[in-house]
C-alpha positions as CSV (number, residue, x, y, z in Angstrom):
1,M,0.0,0.1,0.0
2,S,1.4,3.4,-0.9
3,R,1.3,6.2,1.5
4,R,1.8,9.8,0.9
5,A,1.2,12.7,3.2
6,E,0.1,16.4,2.5
7,T,-0.6,19.3,4.7
8,I,-4.1,20.4,4.4
9,E,-6.2,23.1,6.1
10,V,-9.1,22.3,8.2
11,R,-11.4,25.2,9.1
12,V,-14.8,26.3,10.0
13,N,-15.9,29.4,8.4
14,Q,-19.4,31.0,7.9
15,R,-21.0,27.7,9.0
16,V,-19.1,25.7,6.4
17,L,-16.6,23.0,7.4
18,W,-13.6,23.1,4.9
19,I,-11.3,20.1,4.6
20,G,-8.8,20.9,2.0
21,A,-11.1,21.6,-1.0
22,G,-14.1,19.7,0.4
23,A,-16.8,21.7,1.8
24,Y,-19.4,20.5,4.3
25,P,-22.3,22.9,5.4
26,L,-22.5,22.4,9.1
27,Q,-26.4,22.1,9.1
28,N,-26.0,19.0,6.9
29,I,-23.5,17.0,9.1
30,A,-25.4,14.2,10.9
31,R,-22.3,12.8,12.8
32,I,-18.5,13.2,13.2
33,Q,-16.6,10.2,14.3
34,K,-12.9,9.3,15.0
35,I,-12.0,5.7,13.8
36,R,-8.9,4.0,14.7
37,L,-7.2,2.2,11.7
38,A,-4.9,-0.3,13.3
39,P,-2.7,-2.6,11.2
40,Q,-3.7,-6.3,11.1
41,R,-0.6,-7.5,13.0
42,R,-2.2,-10.8,14.5
43,A,-3.4,-11.8,10.9
44,A,0.0,-10.9,9.4
45,V,1.7,-13.1,12.0
46,K,-0.6,-16.0,11.3
47,R,-0.2,-15.7,7.4
48,F,3.6,-15.7,8.1
49,L,3.5,-18.9,10.3
50,V,1.2,-20.6,7.8
51,S,3.2,-19.7,4.7
52,T,6.6,-20.6,6.3
53,T,5.1,-23.9,7.3
54,V,4.0,-24.5,3.6
55,W,7.4,-23.5,2.3
56,M,9.3,-25.7,4.7
57,S,6.9,-28.7,4.0
58,L,7.4,-28.0,0.2
59,G,11.2,-28.0,0.7
60,V,11.2,-31.2,2.8
61,F,9.0,-32.9,0.2
62,A,11.2,-31.8,-2.7
63,W,14.3,-33.0,-0.8
64,L,12.7,-36.4,-0.2
65,A,11.5,-36.5,-3.8
66,L,15.3,-36.0,-4.9
67,D,16.1,-39.0,-2.9
68,I,13.4,-41.2,-4.3
69,T,13.8,-40.1,-8.0
70,P,16.9,-42.1,-9.0
71,T,15.5,-45.3,-7.6
72,L,12.0,-45.2,-9.4
73,G,13.3,-47.0,-12.5
74,I,10.5,-45.7,-14.9
75,D,10.9,-47.6,-18.2
76,N,12.5,-46.0,-21.1
77,L,13.5,-42.7,-19.1
78,P,17.0,-42.1,-17.9
79,P,17.3,-41.3,-14.3
80,L,17.3,-37.6,-13.4
81,P,20.5,-36.2,-12.4
82,V,20.3,-35.3,-8.8
83,G,23.3,-33.5,-7.5
84,P,24.3,-31.0,-5.0
85,R,23.3,-28.1,-7.2
86,T,19.7,-29.4,-7.2
87,R,19.5,-29.7,-3.5
88,T,21.0,-26.3,-3.2
89,G,18.4,-24.9,-5.6
90,V,15.6,-26.4,-3.2
91,V,17.2,-24.9,-0.2
92,A,17.6,-21.5,-1.9
93,G,14.0,-21.6,-3.2
94,V,12.8,-22.3,0.5
95,L,14.9,-19.6,1.8
96,V,13.8,-16.9,-0.8
97,L,10.1,-17.6,-0.2
98,T,10.8,-17.5,3.6
99,I,12.6,-14.2,3.2
100,I,9.7,-12.7,1.2
101,S,7.3,-13.8,3.8
102,S,9.4,-12.2,6.6
103,I,9.6,-9.0,4.7
104,R,5.8,-8.9,4.4
105,L,5.5,-9.5,8.1
106,I,8.0,-6.8,9.0
107,K,6.2,-4.3,6.9
108,V,3.0,-5.0,8.7
109,L,4.5,-4.8,12.1
110,L,6.2,-1.5,11.4
111,E,3.0,0.1,10.1
112,Q,1.8,2.8,12.4
113,T,-1.8,3.1,13.6
114,L,-3.8,5.7,11.8
115,Y,-6.8,7.8,12.8
116,A,-9.8,8.8,10.4
117,L,-12.0,11.7,10.8
118,V,-15.3,10.5,9.3
119,V,-18.0,13.0,8.4
120,E,-21.4,11.6,8.0
121,T,-24.1,13.7,6.1
122,A,-27.4,12.7,4.7
123,G,-25.5,10.3,2.2
124,N,-22.8,8.0,2.8
125,P,-20.1,8.6,5.5
126,H,-16.9,9.9,4.2
127,A,-13.5,9.6,5.6
128,A,-12.5,13.1,5.3
129,L,-8.9,12.8,6.5
130,V,-6.5,10.4,8.0
131,A,-3.7,11.3,10.3
132,S,-1.3,9.5,12.8
133,D,-2.1,11.7,15.8
134,G,-5.3,10.3,17.3
135,S,-5.6,13.4,19.8
136,Q,-5.4,15.7,16.9
137,I,-8.3,13.9,15.1
138,A,-10.2,13.8,18.4
139,G,-9.6,17.5,19.1
140,L,-10.9,18.3,15.4
141,A,-14.0,16.3,16.0
142,H,-14.7,18.3,19.2
143,A,-14.1,21.7,17.6
144,I,-16.4,20.7,14.8
145,L,-19.1,19.7,17.1
146,K,-18.8,22.9,19.1
147,A,-19.0,24.8,15.8
148,I,-22.1,22.9,14.9
149,N,-23.6,23.9,18.3
150,D,-22.4,27.5,18.2
151,P,-23.1,29.5,15.0
152,R,-20.4,32.0,15.9
153,E,-17.6,29.5,16.3
154,E,-14.7,29.6,13.7
155,F,-11.4,27.9,13.6
156,R,-8.5,27.1,11.4
157,T,-5.8,24.5,11.7
158,L,-3.4,22.5,9.5
159,V,-3.4,18.7,9.6
160,Q,-0.8,16.2,8.0
161,N,-3.3,14.1,6.0
162,I,-2.1,10.6,5.0
163,H,-3.4,9.2,1.9
164,A,-3.2,5.3,2.2
165,G,-4.0,3.3,-1.0
166,D,-5.2,4.2,-4.4
167,R,-7.6,7.0,-5.1
168,I,-10.3,6.1,-7.5
169,Q,-13.1,8.5,-8.8
170,Q,-15.9,7.0,-11.0
171,F,-18.4,8.9,-13.1
172,G,-21.2,7.8,-15.3
173,S,-22.5,4.2,-15.7
174,H,-20.9,0.9,-16.7
175,N,-18.0,1.5,-14.4
176,V,-15.5,-1.6,-14.1
177,G,-13.5,-0.3,-11.1
178,K,-10.0,-0.3,-10.9
179,V,-8.2,-1.7,-13.9
180,S,-4.4,-2.5,-13.5
181,A,-2.2,-2.4,-16.6
């Protein structure tokens, strides 16, 4: 998942909540919510253990198959040349696959927990911004609620907004979603 961050302005001015270029009239906001987006560490460890077990099992079976292959004696076929290079290839393949699984695990374990400010209007909820500072998101939610309740309330702040993943906008009908080339 690719992540990039940009500093955006969040402000309430003349009864309108501005988050970057997005505008939300305060009277149309039904709910403001802070959501914790934690990495799936437990699932990543489980995937790592399962995949490592599979790679090791396949390596052991391949090693045993190399021991059995010369003695099979299949008619009209010469025995396969099984030497130290073949065994080294099996071990190298298992190591490479285990290293790839380890890198994936480490990547998930090092991901930080993110927090999203969700603005809910009459339509669908919309994750307006995502940041790594949960207290900043909670403070924004309280400031927005205060502005909803007090028509004179205005504020302005800058937030380091994190974009995680792809941004896809679809218009019209017969959409096929994301197409990778």
